[in-house]
N, C-alpha and C positions, 0 to 999 in steps of 0.2 A: 453328512456324508463328503465323503473328499473326492474330489473330480480327479480325472485320469490324470491330470497335468501334475500333481500333489500326490499321487500314487509312488512309491518306492518301488526302483525298479534293483534286484539282486541277480547278479551273472554267478552260475556256479556250472560246475563240470556237468556234462550231461550224462557222460557214462564213463567209469571209472573208480579210483578208489577213493575219491573224497565226494562222491554223488549221495552214496545213501547215509553218510556221517553228516554232510552239510544237511541234507532234507529232515534228518533226525534232529540237527541242534537247532533248526528254526521251527520245528514243530515243539519243541522242548519251550521254546521260547514263547510257546502259545499260539503259532499261526496255524491257521486251519485252510487249506488251500484246494481247489478242484484242478485235477488235471487227467485228460483223456492218455490212453497208453500211448499214442504217437506225439503229443501234444508237446511242445518245446515251450510253450509258457505256461505255468501254473499261477493261479489266480486267487489271491488271499481274499477268504470270506470274511474274516473278524477283523483284520486289519488291513491299512492300506499299502500291503505288498504284494508284489508280483515277482516270481522267479522266473531268469530266462537260463534256460539249460542249454549249455552251448560248448565248444571246444575248449579245452582247459589253457590253450594258446590264445585265444581270442578274449580271454577276460579282463586282463591288463588294458586292451586297447578300448575295451567298451567304456571300463570305467574313464581312464584318460580322457575319451572324445565324451563323456559324459552321456552317453547313451544309456548307461546304467551309473545309478548313485553309488553302489555297493556290490564289491565281489569278493567271492573266496575260491583262492588258487594257489596253491603248493608256492612256499616261499623261493624255490627251484626256477619255477616259471615267473615269478614277479620279480625277481631279481635279473634273471637274463631279460626280459622286457624291459626294465629299466635301462638298463644300461644300452640298452640299444635303441631306445628311444632318445636317450640322451645323446648318442653318437651321431643321430640323424641329421644330415646339412640342412635340410628342408624344416627343421622344427621353428617355424614360424611363430609358434607361441609365445617362446621365448622362458617358458616356465622353469624353473630349477628344478622341480620333480613333475611326473605326469600323473603321479596319485598319490595319495597319503595311506600307509601301512597304519592302520588305528588298531590292529589285535592280532598276537599270535595266537591262534586257536590250538587246542590240547587233542588236537589227532591229525592222522598224517604224517606221523614222522619218519624222515629217513634222512640218508646225508649223501653228500655230493662228494666222491672223494677220487683220488688216484688209485690206479691198479695196474701192477705190472705181471709180466709173466713169470709165474714160477720158476725157480730154479734159473732166473736169467741175470744177467750182470748188472740191470737197474734195480737200485734199492731204495732210493729217494728221489723224491722232487728233484735235488739239486743235481742228478745224474741226466736229465735229462736235455741240458743244453746240445744244441744241434740237431737233437731227434723230434720225433712226431709225436703229437698225441691226438687221439680220436674223440670227441665229444659231440653231445648234443647242446651242449651249453658253450658256445664260443667264446660269447662276452663274458662270462662269468670266468672261464678257464682262462683266456687273454689278459683280464685283468688282473687275477692272481698271480700268473707268470710277471707280468709287468711287476708287479708290487714287489716280487721277491726276484727280481733282476734276473731273471732266468729266460733266455734265447732259445725258445722252444716253437713247432712250427704247429699252429692250430688246426686241425683237419676236421671239419662239420661233418659229422656221419650222424644219419637218420638210420631209426631204427635199430637192431643188436649191436649195440656199440662194441661188445666183449667179444664179439668176433674179429673185429680188426686186426689185432696183432697177428691172429693166427693166417689171416689174407694176407699179409704183408703191406698192410692198409698202414699201419702205423706201431710203434714202438710201445706205448703205453696207452692206456684210455683214462677219461676222465667222467665217472658215470654215477647216477644213482645208485646207492645201497639200503637194503633193508636189512635181511637177514646174512647176505652175503654168500647164498647157495650158489647163484649165478655165477659169480667169480669164480667160486671153485670148480662148478662145472666146465667151465671153460679154460682152468689151470693158471689161473690170475691170483697174485697176491695183493689185498687193499693195502693203500700207504694212507699218504695225508689226506684228512680231510679238509676241504675247501668249503663248504657248508652246511651247516646243518638245518633242513628244513622240517616244515611244519605246514599245516594250511595257516593264512592268513588272510584277514579281512582288509581289502582296501576300500578307499572312499574317494569318490572325484573330489579333484583340487578345487573345483568351482563352487562357489555360492550357491546354499539352495535356500528355496523358499522357510520362511519361518515355519509355518505349518509342517512341512516335511522334515524339517532339521530337529524338530520337537519330536517325532516319531524317530529318527535315525537314533537321536540320544536314547530314548526308552527303550530300542530295541539293543542296543550297546549295552545299556543298565542289565536287560534281561541275558544277554550273552554271558556278561560276568559273573551271573548268578548260576547260570547252567555252569559253567566250567567250575565254578566254587564247591557246587554239590557232588560232582562228579565221585568222588573220592570221600567226601565229606560225611561223616557218620553223627547221630545225637546219642551221648551217653548219659544213662540215668544210673545213680547208684546211693547205696547208703556208706557212708564213713565217719570215722571218728573224728573228733575235730583236729584232734592232737596231728593228724597223719594227711591234714589238707594241702601242706605247700607239697609234700613229697607225692601226693596224687597229682596235683598240677605238673609238676615236671615230669610224670609218667606220660601225660596225654599228649600224643603228636599233634602240632600245628593247633593248639586251642586257644581260646581267647579265655579271659576270666570268668570260672564257672560261676553258675549261680547257685545259691548253699541257701535251703530252706531249713526250717528248725523240723522237727519230726517230733509228734504229737507222744508224750509221757517221756523222752528219750533226751536229757539234757547234753548226753556227752555225744551224743550222735548228730550227723545232720544228712541231710538228702543232696545231691550234688548233681546238676543237669550242667551238660554242658557238649557245644559243638567241636568235633575233632574236624580239623579241615585235610589231614592226612590219613593214609588207610589203617584201620585199628586191627594188629593182628593179634592171634591168640596168647601171644606172649604177653601181649598189653595188658590184658585182660587179668593174665596168670598173676601179673606184677602188681597190678590192684588189688588183686586178693591178698597177696603176700603182704602188701603195703595196710591192709584191715579191713579194705572196701568189703562191701557184700551185694547182694540182689543186685547184681550188674547188668544191665538192660542196652543193647546196642542196637539202633533201628536207623535204616537208611533215610536220608535228608532228601525229598522230593523238589522243592524250592526254597531261593535264599537269595534275598536284596542284598548287595554289598552297602 
């Protein structure tokens, strides 16, 4: 039994686009937890892991201050907080980085990009000199503009950033974009991408006890396994020996296949292989054209790298 001090605390978004996906990730790693409807802490039953459900903006600080050992937040939030922390004049710890990014996860994809009024004279970030840019991410945008030698005023804007040009508050915006429909609805045209964002796993910069470190390593290994199997498929088939090289080239993201003899058939073998990329109907048709038969495709539930 691991005492309370050695239980791993993971901070995730309490409500938003990453909440359910982050909880699903931890469940796929084998975590069973109890949580009441209004409870902001979920207690792991079979692993020494507790989940804190908090505002996404608070996650980097909780990890930096070692309140939580791990945290899952969008890279947009992580990078904005990282730059803000490093800019704080009262950073007494003197740490070079406030937390460690240990994994880029495979969900929550979006992009932080500039957007300009459709039909206007501003066509690129280079045209923003002397103008105003509204954004929820002033540190990321300010850093980008400095690195590209662009002298524009960054206006921190909370809420619906896309309305800022129409209100006369800014000449352009820099905001998160997923599908682009919100930009179109506000007569904005997407411009340069500042940051490709996705869910990110953070780790405390401080050393943790050995027992806790061991469980954290096991959790990271399971996360790697979960991400590997999302699109992975297990394929079994019969194939002529002469076609093995061609068949291997047709299988997306595969390692060396397992080749087994078939009873009473000297010129054909059974081929078993894990493909780490999606397998389309065209793939199966190409395999059949190469001489394969009895092709079976199955999902992979678990895999350790």
